[in-house]
C-alpha positions in Angstrom: -8.0 -14.1 30.2 -5.3 -16.6 31.1 -1.9 -16.6 29.3 -3.0 -19.9 27.5 -6.3 -18.2 26.3 -4.3 -15.2 25.1 -2.0 -17.3 23.2 -4.9 -19.2 21.5 -6.5 -16.0 20.5 -3.1 -14.6 19.1 -2.8 -17.9 17.1 -6.3 -17.6 15.8 -5.9 -14.0 14.8 -2.7 -15.0 12.9 -4.3 -17.9 11.1 -7.3 -15.6 10.2 -5.0 -12.9 8.7 -3.1 -15.6 6.8 -6.3 -17.1 5.3 -7.7 -13.6 4.6 -4.5 -12.4 2.9 -4.5 -15.5 0.6 -8.2 -15.0 -0.4 -7.9 -11.2 -0.8 -4.9 -11.7 -3.0 -6.7 -14.4 -5.1 -10.3 -13.1 -5.3 -10.3 -9.5 -4.0 -11.6 -8.0 -0.8 -15.3 -7.9 -2.0 -15.2 -11.8 -2.2 -14.2 -12.3 1.4 -16.8 -14.3 3.3 -16.7 -15.3 7.2 -17.8 -19.0 6.4 -14.8 -19.4 3.9 -12.4 -17.9 6.4 -13.5 -20.2 9.1 -12.9 -23.1 7.0 -9.5 -22.1 5.9 -8.6 -21.3 9.5 -10.2 -24.4 11.0 -12.6 -22.6 13.3 -16.2 -21.9 13.8 -17.6 -18.9 12.1 -18.4 -17.3 15.5 -14.8 -17.5 16.6 -13.8 -15.0 14.0 -15.7 -12.4 16.0 -14.0 -13.2 19.2 -10.6 -12.6 17.4 -11.8 -9.5 15.4 -14.8 -7.1 15.8 -15.8 -7.6 12.1 -14.5 -8.6 8.8 -13.4 -4.9 8.2 -11.2 -5.1 11.2 -9.6 -8.3 9.7 -9.1 -6.6 6.3 -7.3 -3.8 8.2 -5.0 -6.3 9.7 -4.2 -7.7 6.2 -3.7 -4.1 4.9 -1.0 -3.6 7.7 0.9 -6.4 6.3 0.5 -5.3 2.8 1.7 -1.8 3.7 4.8 -3.3 5.5 5.7 -5.3 2.3 5.0 -2.5 0.0 7.4 -0.2 2.1 10.0 -2.9 1.9 9.8 -3.1 -1.8 9.8 0.6 -2.5 12.7 1.2 -0.1 14.7 -1.7 -1.5 14.3 -0.3 -4.9 16.8 2.4 -4.2 19.3 0.3 -2.1 22.7 1.1 -3.5 21.4 4.0 -5.5 22.4 6.8 -3.3 24.7 8.3 -6.0 21.9 8.3 -8.6 20.2 11.6 -9.3 17.0 12.4 -7.3 14.7 12.1 -10.4 16.3 8.6 -11.1 15.5 7.4 -7.6 11.9 8.7 -7.9 11.5 6.7 -11.2 13.0 3.5 -9.4 10.6 3.8 -6.7 7.8 4.4 -8.9 8.5 1.5 -11.0 8.8 -0.7 -7.8 5.4 0.6 -6.8 3.9 -0.3 -10.2 5.5 -3.8 -9.9 4.1 -4.4 -6.5 0.7 -3.2 -7.5 0.7 -5.4 -10.6 1.9 -8.5 -8.8 -0.5 -8.1 -5.9 -3.2 -6.0 -7.5 -6.2 -7.2 -5.1 -4.1 -6.6 -1.9 -2.9 -3.3 -3.2 -6.4 -2.2 -3.9 -7.6 -3.2 -0.5 -5.2 -0.7 1.0 -7.2 2.1 -0.6 -10.8 0.7 -0.7 -11.2 1.4 3.1 -14.7 0.6 4.1 -15.1 3.3 6.8 -17.9 5.2 8.3 -17.8 9.0 8.3 -17.0 9.3 11.9 -14.4 6.5 11.9 -10.9 7.4 12.8 -8.1 6.4 10.4 -5.9 3.8 12.4 -2.7 5.2 13.7 -0.8 2.4 12.0 -2.2 3.3 8.6 -1.1 6.9 9.0 2.4 5.8 10.1 2.6 3.5 7.1 1.8 6.2 4.6 4.2 8.4 6.5 6.9 5.8 6.1 6.2 5.5 2.4 6.1 9.3 1.9 9.6 9.5 3.7 11.2 7.5 1.0 9.9 10.0 -1.5 10.7 13.0 0.6 14.6 12.5 0.3 14.7 13.0 -3.5 12.0 15.6 -3.6 14.0 17.7 -1.0 17.1 17.5 -3.3 15.0 18.6 -6.3 13.4 21.6 -4.4 15.9 22.8 -1.9 14.3 26.1 -1.3 11.0 24.7 -0.4 9.5 24.9 3.1 8.5 21.7 5.1 4.9 22.4 4.1 5.7 22.7 0.5 7.8 19.7 0.4 5.1 17.7 2.0 2.5 18.9 -0.5 4.8 18.1 -3.4 5.5 14.5 -2.0 1.6 13.9 -1.7 1.2 15.4 -5.1 3.8 13.2 -6.7 2.5 10.0 -4.9 -1.1 11.0 -6.0 0.1 11.3 -9.6 2.1 8.0 -9.8 -0.9 6.2 -7.9 -3.4 7.5 -10.3 -1.4 6.5 -13.4 -0.7 3.0 -11.8 -4.4 2.6 -11.0 -5.7 3.6 -14.5 -3.0 1.6 -16.2 -3.7 -1.6 -14.2 -7.5 -1.2 -14.5 -7.2 -0.5 -18.4 -9.6 2.4 -18.0 -10.3 4.5 -21.0 -8.0 7.3 -19.8 -5.3 4.7 -18.9 -2.5 3.4 -21.1 -1.4 -0.3 -21.9 0.7 -1.7 -19.0 3.8 -2.0 -21.1 3.7 1.9 -21.3 2.8 2.7 -17.8 6.5 2.8 -16.6 7.4 5.0 -19.6 4.5 7.3 -18.6 5.7 7.6 -15.1 9.4 8.2 -16.1 8.1 11.1 -18.4 6.1 12.7 -15.7 8.9 12.5 -13.1 11.6 13.7 -15.6 9.5 16.7 -16.5 9.1 17.6 -12.7 12.9 17.0 -12.3 13.7 19.5 -15.2 11.4 22.1 -13.9 13.1 22.1 -10.5 16.3 23.1 -12.1 
């Protein structure tokens, strides 16, 4: 492939990701259609499949952007909060996570609604993005549980993330076991405060 052809392909990929991101954010991942994307990107439907193997691969590219933005929001929530107690930093990050999920619900859901076959490998970038997100949580958790081994800390980080994620998901979807959105922040703070107290 010539450098000019490579650049055209890269430009098309960028247009498709931008178009898919807008549509997923507005309508949800299940509403994504090749014909709509082709119109948005100004290309033929067939051109999509020269840029990406399938729509799932395109959705994964959008997810890469979303994970990056989520990571910035979570990390940014504790900028300048280094003197705050670890539980407070966890609460700040959790509230930032809730805010991102609430503001970009469809994009956030797409991160976890991966359409993968049983034998598919989880992409390395996805694992690295999760690792980066977990690393933000790991600092305060290590302060709360200084005697934990690396394995125990990793398990606690994942448990806390899963707990907060579940509360956010149920709250935003207004499921029977959820709570009104106005109380989700309070619920998260109560959970993390209790964990902080038990660590002392």
